[in-house]
DOZATOR-930534 format. One record per residue (C-alpha): residue in three letters; residue number from 1; x, z, y. Coordinates in nm, 2 decimals, always signed. Layout:
BEGIN
[node ALA, NUM, [X, Z, Y]]
...
This chain:
BEGIN
[node MET, 1, [+0.00, +0.00, +0.00]]
[node ASN, 2, [+0.20, -0.12, +0.29]]
[node LEU, 3, [+0.02, +0.01, +0.59]]
[node PRO, 4, [+0.09, -0.15, +0.94]]
[node TYR, 5, [+0.11, +0.19, +1.10]]
[node ASN, 6, [+0.19, +0.55, +1.02]]
[node ALA, 7, [-0.04, +0.86, +1.06]]
[node SER, 8, [+0.07, +0.93, +1.41]]
[node GLN, 9, [-0.03, +0.58, +1.52]]
[node LEU, 10, [-0.37, +0.63, +1.35]]
[node ASP, 11, [-0.41, +0.96, +1.54]]
[node GLN, 12, [-0.34, +0.78, +1.87]]
[node ASP, 13, [-0.60, +0.51, +1.80]]
[node PRO, 14, [-0.84, +0.65, +1.53]]
[node TYR, 15, [-1.06, +0.34, +1.54]]
[node GLU, 16, [-0.78, +0.11, +1.44]]
[node VAL, 17, [-0.85, +0.06, +1.07]]
[node ARG, 18, [-0.80, -0.31, +1.03]]
[node GLY, 19, [-0.48, -0.26, +0.84]]
[node PHE, 20, [-0.66, -0.13, +0.54]]
[node PRO, 21, [-0.80, -0.36, +0.27]]
[node HIS, 22, [-1.17, -0.40, +0.32]]
[node ARG, 23, [-1.27, -0.64, +0.05]]
[node LEU, 24, [-1.40, -0.60, -0.31]]
[node TYR, 25, [-1.11, -0.53, -0.54]]
[node ILE, 26, [-1.17, -0.73, -0.86]]
[node GLY, 27, [-0.90, -0.83, -1.11]]
[node GLY, 28, [-0.63, -0.74, -0.86]]
[node GLN, 29, [-0.78, -0.97, -0.60]]
[node TRP, 30, [-0.93, -0.88, -0.26]]
[node LEU, 31, [-1.25, -1.08, -0.24]]
[node PRO, 32, [-1.56, -1.11, -0.01]]
[node SER, 33, [-1.90, -1.06, -0.17]]
[node SER, 34, [-2.03, -1.38, -0.33]]
[node ASP, 35, [-2.30, -1.41, -0.06]]
[node GLY, 36, [-2.09, -1.29, +0.23]]
[node GLY, 37, [-2.30, -0.98, +0.29]]
[node LEU, 38, [-2.15, -0.68, +0.47]]
[node ILE, 39, [-2.21, -0.31, +0.50]]
[node GLU, 40, [-2.12, -0.13, +0.82]]
[node VAL, 41, [-1.91, +0.19, +0.81]]
[node THR, 42, [-1.99, +0.45, +1.07]]
[node ASP, 43, [-1.78, +0.73, +1.22]]
[node PRO, 44, [-2.00, +1.04, +1.20]]
[node SER, 45, [-1.83, +1.20, +1.49]]
[node SER, 46, [-1.96, +0.93, +1.73]]
[node GLY, 47, [-2.21, +0.72, +1.54]]
[node ALA, 48, [-2.00, +0.41, +1.62]]
[node VAL, 49, [-1.94, +0.14, +1.37]]
[node ILE, 50, [-1.57, +0.13, +1.28]]
[node ALA, 51, [-1.55, -0.13, +1.00]]
[node ALA, 52, [-1.75, -0.34, +0.76]]
[node VAL, 53, [-1.70, -0.39, +0.39]]
[node PRO, 54, [-1.85, -0.64, +0.14]]
[node ASP, 55, [-2.20, -0.58, +0.00]]
[node ALA, 56, [-2.15, -0.67, -0.36]]
[node THR, 57, [-2.40, -0.88, -0.56]]
[node LEU, 58, [-2.50, -0.90, -0.92]]
[node GLU, 59, [-2.25, -1.19, -0.95]]
[node ASP, 60, [-1.97, -0.97, -0.82]]
[node ALA, 61, [-2.06, -0.69, -1.06]]
[node ALA, 62, [-2.04, -0.93, -1.35]]
[node ALA, 63, [-1.70, -1.04, -1.23]]
[node ALA, 64, [-1.58, -0.68, -1.22]]
[node VAL, 65, [-1.69, -0.62, -1.57]]
[node GLU, 66, [-1.52, -0.94, -1.68]]
[node ALA, 67, [-1.20, -0.84, -1.51]]
[node ALA, 68, [-1.21, -0.50, -1.67]]
[node ALA, 69, [-1.27, -0.66, -2.01]]
[node LYS, 70, [-0.97, -0.90, -1.97]]
[node ALA, 71, [-0.74, -0.61, -1.88]]
[node ALA, 72, [-0.87, -0.37, -2.15]]
[node LYS, 73, [-0.66, -0.47, -2.45]]
[node GLY, 74, [-0.33, -0.47, -2.26]]
[node TRP, 75, [-0.40, -0.13, -2.10]]
[node ARG, 76, [-0.53, +0.02, -2.42]]
[node GLU, 77, [-0.20, -0.09, -2.60]]
[node THR, 78, [+0.03, +0.03, -2.32]]
[node ALA, 79, [+0.24, +0.31, -2.45]]
[node PRO, 80, [+0.12, +0.65, -2.34]]
[node ARG, 81, [+0.46, +0.72, -2.18]]
[node LYS, 82, [+0.42, +0.41, -1.96]]
[node ARG, 83, [+0.07, +0.50, -1.86]]
[node SER, 84, [+0.20, +0.84, -1.78]]
[node GLU, 85, [+0.47, +0.71, -1.55]]
[node ILE, 86, [+0.23, +0.49, -1.36]]
[node LEU, 87, [-0.01, +0.78, -1.31]]
[node ARG, 88, [+0.28, +0.99, -1.19]]
[node ARG, 89, [+0.38, +0.72, -0.94]]
[node CYS, 90, [+0.02, +0.72, -0.81]]
[node PHE, 91, [+0.06, +1.09, -0.75]]
[node GLU, 92, [+0.39, +1.04, -0.56]]
[node LEU, 93, [+0.25, +0.77, -0.34]]
[node MET, 94, [-0.05, +0.97, -0.25]]
[node VAL, 95, [+0.18, +1.26, -0.15]]
[node GLU, 96, [+0.40, +1.03, +0.05]]
[node ARG, 97, [+0.10, +0.88, +0.23]]
[node SER, 98, [-0.10, +1.20, +0.25]]
[node GLU, 99, [-0.12, +1.22, +0.63]]
[node THR, 100, [-0.25, +0.87, +0.67]]
[node LEU, 101, [-0.50, +0.90, +0.39]]
[node ALA, 102, [-0.62, +1.23, +0.54]]
[node MET, 103, [-0.68, +1.07, +0.87]]
[node LEU, 104, [-0.87, +0.78, +0.71]]
[node ILE, 105, [-1.09, +1.03, +0.52]]
[node SER, 106, [-1.16, +1.23, +0.83]]
[node LEU, 107, [-1.24, +0.91, +1.02]]
[node GLU, 108, [-1.50, +0.77, +0.79]]
[node ASN, 109, [-1.64, +1.10, +0.65]]
[node GLY, 110, [-1.61, +1.32, +0.96]]
[node LYS, 111, [-1.46, +1.62, +0.79]]
[node ALA, 112, [-1.21, +1.83, +0.98]]
[node LEU, 113, [-0.86, +1.70, +0.94]]
[node ARG, 114, [-0.75, +2.02, +0.77]]
[node ASP, 115, [-1.01, +1.97, +0.50]]
[node ALA, 116, [-0.91, +1.61, +0.46]]
[node ARG, 117, [-0.55, +1.71, +0.41]]
[node GLY, 118, [-0.66, +1.96, +0.15]]
[node GLU, 119, [-0.87, +1.69, -0.03]]
[node VAL, 120, [-0.58, +1.45, -0.05]]
[node GLY, 121, [-0.36, +1.71, -0.20]]
[node TYR, 122, [-0.63, +1.80, -0.45]]
[node ALA, 123, [-0.70, +1.43, -0.53]]
[node ALA, 124, [-0.34, +1.36, -0.59]]
[node GLU, 125, [-0.31, +1.65, -0.84]]
[node PHE, 126, [-0.55, +1.47, -1.08]]
[node PHE, 127, [-0.29, +1.20, -1.12]]
[node ARG, 128, [-0.01, +1.45, -1.18]]
[node TRP, 129, [-0.21, +1.65, -1.43]]
[node ASN, 130, [-0.33, +1.35, -1.62]]
[node ALA, 131, [+0.01, +1.19, -1.62]]
[node GLU, 132, [+0.12, +1.50, -1.81]]
[node GLU, 133, [-0.18, +1.49, -2.04]]
[node ALA, 134, [-0.15, +1.12, -2.12]]
[node VAL, 135, [+0.14, +1.18, -2.36]]
[node ARG, 136, [-0.03, +1.47, -2.54]]
[node ILE, 137, [-0.33, +1.29, -2.68]]
[node THR, 138, [-0.32, +1.36, -3.06]]
[node GLY, 139, [-0.53, +1.32, -3.36]]
[node GLU, 140, [-0.62, +1.54, -3.66]]
[node PHE, 141, [-0.51, +1.54, -4.02]]
[node GLY, 142, [-0.64, +1.75, -4.30]]
[node THR, 143, [-0.77, +1.77, -4.66]]
[node ALA, 144, [-1.13, +1.73, -4.74]]
[node PRO, 145, [-1.29, +2.05, -4.89]]
[node SER, 146, [-1.35, +1.86, -5.21]]
[node GLY, 147, [-0.98, +1.77, -5.24]]
[node THR, 148, [-1.07, +1.41, -5.31]]
[node ASN, 149, [-0.92, +1.26, -4.99]]
[node ARG, 150, [-0.75, +1.33, -4.66]]
[node ILE, 151, [-0.93, +1.34, -4.33]]
[node VAL, 152, [-0.77, +1.15, -4.05]]
[node VAL, 153, [-0.93, +1.16, -3.70]]
[node ASP, 154, [-0.79, +0.92, -3.44]]
[node TYR, 155, [-0.89, +0.94, -3.07]]
[node GLN, 156, [-0.93, +0.61, -2.90]]
[node PRO, 157, [-1.03, +0.49, -2.55]]
[node ILE, 158, [-1.40, +0.47, -2.52]]
[node GLY, 159, [-1.39, +0.13, -2.34]]
[node ILE, 160, [-1.49, +0.00, -2.00]]
[node CYS, 161, [-1.61, +0.28, -1.77]]
[node VAL, 162, [-1.85, +0.26, -1.47]]
[node LEU, 163, [-1.76, +0.54, -1.22]]
[node VAL, 164, [-2.01, +0.62, -0.94]]
[node THR, 165, [-1.88, +0.86, -0.67]]
[node PRO, 166, [-2.03, +1.04, -0.36]]
[node TRP, 167, [-1.93, +1.03, +0.00]]
[node ASN, 168, [-1.84, +1.40, +0.05]]
[node PHE, 169, [-1.50, +1.38, -0.12]]
[node PRO, 170, [-1.41, +1.01, -0.12]]
[node ALA, 171, [-1.06, +1.05, -0.26]]
[node ALA, 172, [-1.10, +1.35, -0.50]]
[node MET, 173, [-1.42, +1.24, -0.66]]
[node ALA, 174, [-1.26, +0.90, -0.74]]
[node THR, 175, [-0.93, +1.03, -0.87]]
[node ARG, 176, [-1.10, +1.30, -1.08]]
[node LYS, 177, [-1.26, +1.02, -1.28]]
[node ILE, 178, [-1.00, +0.74, -1.25]]
[node ALA, 179, [-0.70, +0.94, -1.36]]
[node PRO, 180, [-0.83, +1.07, -1.69]]
[node ALA, 181, [-0.99, +0.74, -1.77]]
[node LEU, 182, [-0.66, +0.56, -1.72]]
[node ALA, 183, [-0.47, +0.83, -1.91]]
[node ALA, 184, [-0.71, +0.77, -2.20]]
[node GLY, 185, [-0.64, +0.39, -2.19]]
[node CYS, 186, [-0.97, +0.28, -2.04]]
[node THR, 187, [-1.03, +0.02, -1.77]]
[node VAL, 188, [-1.28, +0.11, -1.49]]
[node ILE, 189, [-1.51, -0.01, -1.22]]
[node LEU, 190, [-1.55, +0.23, -0.93]]
[node LYS, 191, [-1.86, +0.22, -0.72]]
[node PRO, 192, [-1.79, +0.45, -0.42]]
[node ALA, 193, [-2.05, +0.56, -0.17]]
[node SER, 194, [-2.12, +0.30, +0.10]]
[node GLU, 195, [-2.09, +0.57, +0.37]]
[node THR, 196, [-1.72, +0.62, +0.28]]
[node PRO, 197, [-1.57, +0.31, +0.11]]
[node LEU, 198, [-1.25, +0.28, +0.31]]
[node THR, 199, [-1.07, +0.55, +0.12]]
[node ALA, 200, [-1.15, +0.39, -0.21]]
[node TYR, 201, [-1.01, +0.06, -0.11]]
[node ALA, 202, [-0.70, +0.21, +0.04]]
[node LEU, 203, [-0.64, +0.40, -0.29]]
[node ALA, 204, [-0.70, +0.08, -0.49]]
[node ALA, 205, [-0.41, -0.08, -0.30]]
[node LEU, 206, [-0.20, +0.23, -0.37]]
[node TYR, 207, [-0.27, +0.21, -0.75]]
[node SER, 208, [-0.16, -0.15, -0.75]]
[node GLU, 209, [+0.16, -0.06, -0.58]]
[node ALA, 210, [+0.22, +0.22, -0.84]]
[node GLY, 211, [+0.20, -0.04, -1.12]]
[node VAL, 212, [-0.16, -0.02, -1.24]]
[node PRO, 213, [-0.21, -0.37, -1.39]]
[node ASP, 214, [-0.47, -0.61, -1.24]]
[node GLY, 215, [-0.82, -0.55, -1.37]]
[node VAL, 216, [-0.76, -0.20, -1.49]]
[node VAL, 217, [-0.92, -0.06, -1.17]]
[node ASN, 218, [-1.19, -0.25, -0.99]]
[node VAL, 219, [-1.38, -0.14, -0.68]]
[node LEU, 220, [-1.72, -0.25, -0.56]]
[node THR, 221, [-1.92, -0.15, -0.26]]
[node THR, 222, [-2.29, -0.22, -0.24]]
[node SER, 223, [-2.61, -0.13, -0.05]]
[node THR, 224, [-2.81, -0.18, -0.37]]
[node PRO, 225, [-2.64, +0.05, -0.62]]
[node GLY, 226, [-2.94, +0.08, -0.86]]
[node PRO, 227, [-2.96, -0.29, -0.96]]
[node LEU, 228, [-2.58, -0.33, -0.97]]
[node THR, 229, [-2.53, -0.03, -1.19]]
[node SER, 230, [-2.81, -0.13, -1.42]]
[node ALA, 231, [-2.66, -0.48, -1.46]]
[node MET, 232, [-2.32, -0.34, -1.55]]
[node LEU, 233, [-2.47, -0.09, -1.80]]
[node ALA, 234, [-2.66, -0.37, -1.96]]
[node ASP, 235, [-2.33, -0.54, -2.05]]
[node PRO, 236, [-2.24, -0.43, -2.41]]
[node ARG, 237, [-1.87, -0.41, -2.32]]
[node VAL, 238, [-1.95, -0.12, -2.08]]
[node ARG, 239, [-1.94, +0.21, -2.29]]
[node LYS, 240, [-1.92, +0.49, -2.04]]
[node LEU, 241, [-2.09, +0.60, -1.72]]
[node SER, 242, [-1.95, +0.89, -1.51]]
[node PHE, 243, [-2.16, +0.99, -1.21]]
[node THR, 244, [-2.13, +1.25, -0.94]]
[node GLY, 245, [-2.42, +1.29, -0.71]]
[node SER, 246, [-2.78, +1.42, -0.68]]
[node THR, 247, [-2.97, +1.54, -0.98]]
[node GLY, 248, [-3.26, +1.30, -0.90]]
[node ILE, 249, [-3.03, +0.99, -0.92]]
[node GLY, 250, [-2.85, +1.14, -1.22]]
[node ARG, 251, [-3.18, +1.15, -1.41]]
[node ALA, 252, [-3.25, +0.79, -1.32]]
[node LEU, 253, [-2.90, +0.68, -1.44]]
[node LEU, 254, [-2.94, +0.88, -1.76]]
[node ALA, 255, [-3.26, +0.69, -1.83]]
[node GLU, 256, [-3.09, +0.36, -1.76]]
[node ALA, 257, [-2.79, +0.45, -1.98]]
[node ALA, 258, [-3.02, +0.56, -2.26]]
[node LYS, 259, [-3.15, +0.20, -2.29]]
[node HIS, 260, [-2.81, +0.09, -2.41]]
[node VAL, 261, [-2.69, +0.42, -2.57]]
[node ILE, 262, [-2.40, +0.46, -2.33]]
[node SER, 263, [-2.20, +0.78, -2.31]]
[node CYS, 264, [-2.26, +0.97, -1.99]]
[node SER, 265, [-2.08, +1.24, -1.78]]
[node MET, 266, [-2.30, +1.38, -1.51]]
[node GLU, 267, [-2.18, +1.62, -1.23]]
[node LEU, 268, [-2.50, +1.68, -1.04]]
[node GLY, 269, [-2.66, +1.90, -0.78]]
[node GLY, 270, [-2.58, +2.27, -0.72]]
[node ASN, 271, [-2.74, +2.57, -0.57]]
[node ALA, 272, [-2.45, +2.82, -0.59]]
[node PRO, 273, [-2.52, +3.19, -0.54]]
[node PHE, 274, [-2.26, +3.41, -0.37]]
[node ILE, 275, [-2.31, +3.77, -0.47]]
[node VAL, 276, [-2.14, +4.06, -0.28]]
[node PHE, 277, [-2.17, +4.41, -0.43]]
[node ASP, 278, [-2.14, +4.73, -0.24]]
[node ASP, 279, [-1.80, +4.80, -0.39]]
[node ALA, 280, [-1.65, +4.47, -0.28]]
[node ASP, 281, [-1.35, +4.44, -0.06]]
[node LEU, 282, [-1.53, +4.34, +0.26]]
[node ASP, 283, [-1.25, +4.14, +0.42]]
[node ALA, 284, [-1.18, +3.96, +0.09]]
[node ALA, 285, [-1.55, +3.88, +0.05]]
[node LEU, 286, [-1.57, +3.74, +0.40]]
[node ASP, 287, [-1.26, +3.53, +0.34]]
[node GLY, 288, [-1.41, +3.40, +0.02]]
[node ALA, 289, [-1.75, +3.33, +0.19]]
[node MET, 290, [-1.59, +3.12, +0.46]]
[node ILE, 291, [-1.41, +2.91, +0.20]]
[node ALA, 292, [-1.71, +2.88, -0.04]]
[node LYS, 293, [-1.95, +2.80, +0.25]]
[node MET, 294, [-1.74, +2.60, +0.50]]
[node ARG, 295, [-1.51, +2.39, +0.29]]
[node ASN, 296, [-1.60, +2.04, +0.41]]
[node ALA, 297, [-1.85, +2.20, +0.65]]
[node GLY, 298, [-2.07, +2.30, +0.36]]
[node GLU, 299, [-2.11, +1.94, +0.24]]
[node ALA, 300, [-2.00, +2.02, -0.12]]
[node CYS, 301, [-2.20, +2.06, -0.45]]
[node THR, 302, [-2.01, +2.39, -0.51]]
[node ALA, 303, [-2.08, +2.53, -0.16]]
[node ALA, 304, [-2.23, +2.88, -0.14]]
[node ASN, 305, [-2.59, +2.79, -0.09]]
[node ARG, 306, [-2.75, +3.14, -0.13]]
[node ILE, 307, [-2.57, +3.45, -0.02]]
[node TYR, 308, [-2.69, +3.78, -0.18]]
[node VAL, 309, [-2.55, +4.10, -0.04]]
[node GLN, 310, [-2.62, +4.45, -0.17]]
[node SER, 311, [-2.78, +4.68, +0.08]]
[node GLY, 312, [-2.49, +4.92, +0.13]]
[node ILE, 313, [-2.26, +4.65, +0.26]]
[node HIS, 314, [-2.52, +4.40, +0.39]]
[node ASP, 315, [-2.51, +4.48, +0.76]]
[node ALA, 316, [-2.13, +4.48, +0.78]]
[node PHE, 317, [-2.10, +4.16, +0.59]]
[node ALA, 318, [-2.37, +3.98, +0.80]]
[node ASP, 319, [-2.20, +4.09, +1.12]]
[node GLY, 320, [-1.86, +3.99, +1.00]]
[node LEU, 321, [-1.97, +3.65, +0.87]]
[node SER, 322, [-2.17, +3.56, +1.19]]
[node ARG, 323, [-1.87, +3.65, +1.41]]
[node ARG, 324, [-1.64, +3.43, +1.20]]
[node MET, 325, [-1.88, +3.14, +1.18]]
[node ALA, 326, [-1.96, +3.15, +1.56]]
[node ALA, 327, [-1.58, +3.13, +1.63]]
[node LEU, 328, [-1.53, +2.80, +1.45]]
[node LYS, 329, [-1.43, +2.51, +1.67]]
[node ILE, 330, [-1.67, +2.22, +1.64]]
[node GLY, 331, [-1.56, +1.86, +1.71]]
[node THR, 332, [-1.44, +1.52, +1.61]]
[node GLY, 333, [-1.30, +1.54, +1.26]]
[node THR, 334, [-0.97, +1.37, +1.34]]
[node ARG, 335, [-0.88, +1.62, +1.61]]
[node ALA, 336, [-0.62, +1.88, +1.49]]
[node GLU, 337, [-0.81, +2.17, +1.64]]
[node THR, 338, [-1.14, +2.09, +1.48]]
[node GLU, 339, [-1.26, +2.34, +1.22]]
[node CYS, 340, [-1.61, +2.21, +1.16]]
[node GLY, 341, [-1.68, +1.84, +1.19]]
[node PRO, 342, [-2.00, +1.64, +1.19]]
[node MET, 343, [-2.24, +1.59, +0.90]]
[node ILE, 344, [-2.23, +1.25, +0.73]]
[node THR, 345, [-2.56, +1.10, +0.89]]
[node ARG, 346, [-2.84, +1.18, +1.13]]
[node LYS, 347, [-3.07, +1.22, +0.82]]
[node ALA, 348, [-2.84, +1.50, +0.69]]
[node VAL, 349, [-2.87, +1.68, +1.02]]
[node ASP, 350, [-3.25, +1.65, +1.02]]
[node LYS, 351, [-3.27, +1.80, +0.67]]
[node ILE, 352, [-3.06, +2.09, +0.77]]
[node ASP, 353, [-3.27, +2.15, +1.08]]
[node ARG, 354, [-3.59, +2.14, +0.86]]
[node LEU, 355, [-3.45, +2.40, +0.62]]
[node VAL, 356, [-3.34, +2.63, +0.90]]
[node LYS, 357, [-3.68, +2.61, +1.07]]
[node ASP, 358, [-3.86, +2.68, +0.74]]
[node ALA, 359, [-3.65, +2.99, +0.68]]
[node VAL, 360, [-3.71, +3.12, +1.03]]
[node ASN, 361, [-4.08, +3.06, +1.00]]
[node ARG, 362, [-4.07, +3.27, +0.68]]
[node GLY, 363, [-3.91, +3.56, +0.87]]
[node ALA, 364, [-3.53, +3.49, +0.87]]
[node LYS, 365, [-3.33, +3.60, +1.17]]
[node VAL, 366, [-3.07, +3.37, +1.34]]
[node LEU, 367, [-2.74, +3.55, +1.38]]
[node CYS, 368, [-2.56, +3.25, +1.52]]
[node GLY, 369, [-2.62, +2.87, +1.56]]
[node GLY, 370, [-2.96, +2.76, +1.44]]
[node SER, 371, [-3.03, +2.45, +1.64]]
[node VAL, 372, [-2.92, +2.09, +1.65]]
[node LEU, 373, [-2.64, +2.01, +1.90]]
[node GLU, 374, [-2.71, +1.75, +2.16]]
[node GLY, 375, [-2.48, +1.44, +2.22]]
[node ASP, 376, [-2.32, +1.17, +2.02]]
[node GLY, 377, [-2.24, +1.21, +1.65]]
[node PHE, 378, [-2.41, +1.40, +1.38]]
[node PHE, 379, [-2.34, +1.77, +1.45]]
[node TYR, 380, [-2.50, +2.09, +1.34]]
[node PRO, 381, [-2.34, +2.42, +1.44]]
[node PRO, 382, [-2.21, +2.69, +1.19]]
[node THR, 383, [-2.52, +2.90, +1.14]]
[node VAL, 384, [-2.59, +3.24, +0.98]]
[node LEU, 385, [-2.93, +3.36, +0.89]]
[node SER, 386, [-3.02, +3.71, +0.76]]
[node GLU, 387, [-3.33, +3.84, +0.58]]
[node VAL, 388, [-3.39, +3.50, +0.42]]
[node SER, 389, [-3.69, +3.50, +0.19]]
[node PRO, 390, [-3.63, +3.40, -0.17]]
[node ASP, 391, [-3.92, +3.17, -0.12]]
[node ALA, 392, [-3.76, +2.97, +0.16]]
[node ASP, 393, [-3.69, +2.61, +0.09]]
[node MET, 394, [-3.32, +2.65, +0.14]]
[node ALA, 395, [-3.32, +2.89, -0.16]]
[node HIS, 396, [-3.42, +2.60, -0.38]]
[node GLU, 397, [-3.27, +2.30, -0.21]]
[node GLU, 398, [-2.90, +2.22, -0.15]]
[node ILE, 399, [-2.84, +2.27, +0.22]]
[node PHE, 400, [-2.53, +2.05, +0.23]]
[node GLY, 401, [-2.43, +2.18, +0.57]]
[node PRO, 402, [-2.28, +2.48, +0.76]]
[node VAL, 403, [-2.57, +2.72, +0.72]]
[node ALA, 404, [-2.52, +3.06, +0.54]]
[node PRO, 405, [-2.85, +3.22, +0.44]]
[node ILE, 406, [-2.81, +3.59, +0.36]]
[node THR, 407, [-3.06, +3.78, +0.14]]
[node ARG, 408, [-3.04, +4.16, +0.07]]
[node PHE, 409, [-3.05, +4.29, -0.28]]
[node GLU, 410, [-3.05, +4.64, -0.43]]
[node SER, 411, [-2.95, +4.63, -0.80]]
[node GLU, 412, [-2.73, +4.44, -1.03]]
[node ALA, 413, [-3.03, +4.32, -1.23]]
[node GLN, 414, [-3.19, +4.19, -0.91]]
[node ALA, 415, [-2.88, +4.00, -0.82]]
[node ILE, 416, [-2.87, +3.83, -1.15]]
[node LEU, 417, [-3.24, +3.75, -1.13]]
[node HIS, 418, [-3.19, +3.59, -0.79]]
[node ALA, 419, [-2.88, +3.40, -0.90]]
[node ASN, 420, [-3.06, +3.24, -1.20]]
[node ASN, 421, [-3.38, +3.16, -1.02]]
[node THR, 422, [-3.29, +2.79, -0.99]]
[node GLU, 423, [-3.29, +2.48, -1.20]]
[node TYR, 424, [-2.93, +2.43, -1.11]]
[node GLY, 425, [-2.62, +2.58, -1.27]]
[node LEU, 426, [-2.30, +2.43, -1.13]]
[node ALA, 427, [-2.11, +2.71, -0.95]]
[node ALA, 428, [-2.15, +3.08, -0.86]]
[node TYR, 429, [-1.94, +3.34, -0.68]]
[node LEU, 430, [-1.93, +3.72, -0.70]]
[node TYR, 431, [-1.73, +3.99, -0.53]]
[node THR, 432, [-1.68, +4.34, -0.68]]
[node ARG, 433, [-1.38, +4.58, -0.73]]
[node ASP, 434, [-1.53, +4.67, -1.07]]
[node VAL, 435, [-1.37, +4.43, -1.31]]
[node ALA, 436, [-1.61, +4.53, -1.59]]
[node ARG, 437, [-1.91, +4.46, -1.37]]
[node GLY, 438, [-1.76, +4.13, -1.26]]
[node MET, 439, [-1.71, +4.01, -1.62]]
[node ARG, 440, [-2.06, +4.14, -1.72]]
[node VAL, 441, [-2.24, +3.97, -1.43]]
[node ALA, 442, [-2.03, +3.65, -1.48]]
[node SER, 443, [-2.15, +3.63, -1.84]]
[node GLU, 444, [-2.51, +3.66, -1.73]]
[node ILE, 445, [-2.51, +3.40, -1.46]]
[node GLU, 446, [-2.62, +3.06, -1.57]]
[node ALA, 447, [-2.35, +2.84, -1.42]]
[node GLY, 448, [-2.07, +2.62, -1.55]]
[node MET, 449, [-1.81, +2.78, -1.32]]
[node ILE, 450, [-1.77, +3.12, -1.17]]
[node GLY, 451, [-1.55, +3.24, -0.89]]
[node LEU, 452, [-1.48, +3.61, -0.95]]
[node ASN, 453, [-1.33, +3.75, -0.62]]
[node ARG, 454, [-1.25, +3.39, -0.53]]
[node GLY, 455, [-1.41, +3.15, -0.29]]
[node LEU, 456, [-1.25, +2.84, -0.44]]
[node MET, 457, [-1.25, +2.76, -0.81]]
[node SER, 458, [-1.18, +2.38, -0.84]]
[node ASP, 459, [-0.85, +2.31, -1.02]]
[node PRO, 460, [-0.74, +1.99, -1.21]]
[node ALA, 461, [-0.63, +2.22, -1.49]]
[node ALA, 462, [-0.98, +2.37, -1.54]]
[node PRO, 463, [-1.30, +2.21, -1.67]]
[node PHE, 464, [-1.53, +2.12, -1.39]]
[node GLY, 465, [-1.91, +2.09, -1.46]]
[node GLY, 466, [-2.24, +2.26, -1.48]]
[node VAL, 467, [-2.53, +2.36, -1.70]]
[node LYS, 468, [-2.91, +2.32, -1.67]]
[node GLN, 469, [-2.99, +2.05, -1.41]]
[node SER, 470, [-2.64, +2.04, -1.28]]
[node GLY, 471, [-2.50, +1.80, -1.53]]
[node LEU, 472, [-2.35, +1.71, -1.86]]
[node GLY, 473, [-1.98, +1.70, -1.97]]
[node ARG, 474, [-1.67, +1.83, -1.79]]
[node GLU, 475, [-1.41, +1.68, -1.57]]
[node GLY, 476, [-1.05, +1.81, -1.56]]
[node GLY, 477, [-0.90, +2.08, -1.77]]
[node GLN, 478, [-0.68, +2.07, -2.08]]
[node HIS, 479, [-0.82, +1.79, -2.30]]
[node HIS, 480, [-1.17, +1.82, -2.14]]
[node GLY, 481, [-1.13, +1.55, -1.88]]
[node ILE, 482, [-0.96, +1.29, -2.10]]
[node ALA, 483, [-1.20, +1.37, -2.39]]
[node GLU, 484, [-1.49, +1.24, -2.18]]
[node PHE, 485, [-1.32, +0.89, -2.19]]
[node MET, 486, [-1.23, +0.89, -2.56]]
[node GLU, 487, [-1.42, +0.87, -2.89]]
[node ALA, 488, [-1.32, +1.00, -3.23]]
[node LYS, 489, [-1.27, +0.76, -3.53]]
[node TYR, 490, [-1.27, +0.93, -3.87]]
[node ILE, 491, [-1.07, +0.76, -4.15]]
[node ALA, 492, [-1.11, +0.89, -4.51]]
[node VAL, 493, [-0.78, +0.83, -4.69]]
[node THR, 494, [-0.70, +0.84, -5.06]]
[node PHE, 495, [-0.33, +0.81, -5.15]]
């Protein structure tokens, strides 16, 4: 990826993005859409259009599947060590270009530059982790209980994978899927969110520079993701769908994949509880709440969506959190001093405003923020609400914004009841000095991931995923991530 400027130049002129590739990436070629259609990309900080990318057609989707199919045999047969070295080079290039990539993410997504820098580092780690895992894919060998034969189990690449990623982490959500798929020996077609496509295309150029062969990674942007995804899943050569996004869309994609019996990984919606017991370290709990709530300005599926605080510490916690939230600097994402950037769209702001008004109408008290900011861009201020009713809409919907709703609780049993009163089960957080209580409550909470005295749990070395309506399968972790892109072949052997 030979960029025509460095990060400092991008900072001086944040709307100069013409040096990045903006076309469909199919079979190693940068192409316009077959009908010339375009999708405008908007800077959420200003509402201004900053670029346009191709709007892929069914013909383009078919071409991407064909390119992935042509590259499949060669990549599948590439030695694990060679695949590992290429993935490692992807990691190194992302680290070298981290500042420029962070600026690009901040520009198209709106997130504060400090969050964008964190995302690039996190996204790069998936390549380093899977580079190390690529050479450790092993099979199984044993004797059948009857003694009549040997059992050999070989793990093979599942085939062509369609990867669908959201806008909130345009680098990390892509690399979390691409890296293990490539480590397993699969070829992929990435369909990034149309709101944040520039990062996906910039990374595609980086993969090519790192040595990923043409056709192994293909990238399509489209304004009609449903028909294009359906068309790709209907091709018998496609054997895997990995999706990160809303539960509603996930259900629709599962139904579509079921028509063709395609393996699916689904990382879906969240409604994370954040529980603070009376015996918690107050400052540690506040630190954790700020991370769990305000990472990416709350636009994260793992964000603390419901904050439950025991009565004895409730007032001190509410006061401390509101003071910290009110002090955050709001502004354009690409500015170094910004701590809370804009939301992704005006529609997102309107949803947040609706949820806050509903909570207030049900008796919640506004401790800071609480109203839409005037002016350009899609901003909503950091907001803390106390005495939020468990019946409020925001207790059952993802807020996806910088709003922290606090509800008081009395007993451990009540906290667990509140935490599990949702169809979702992605992440949860709890703070207590009592390790026995922490482990006991963690075992009772219905979630795929628990942060015990931690406000951040995501790690490439740990399995990421949820239960209930929050998804199927796991990404990351030792063997878990790669396993999603492999299938077992059993061979019965008689010597």
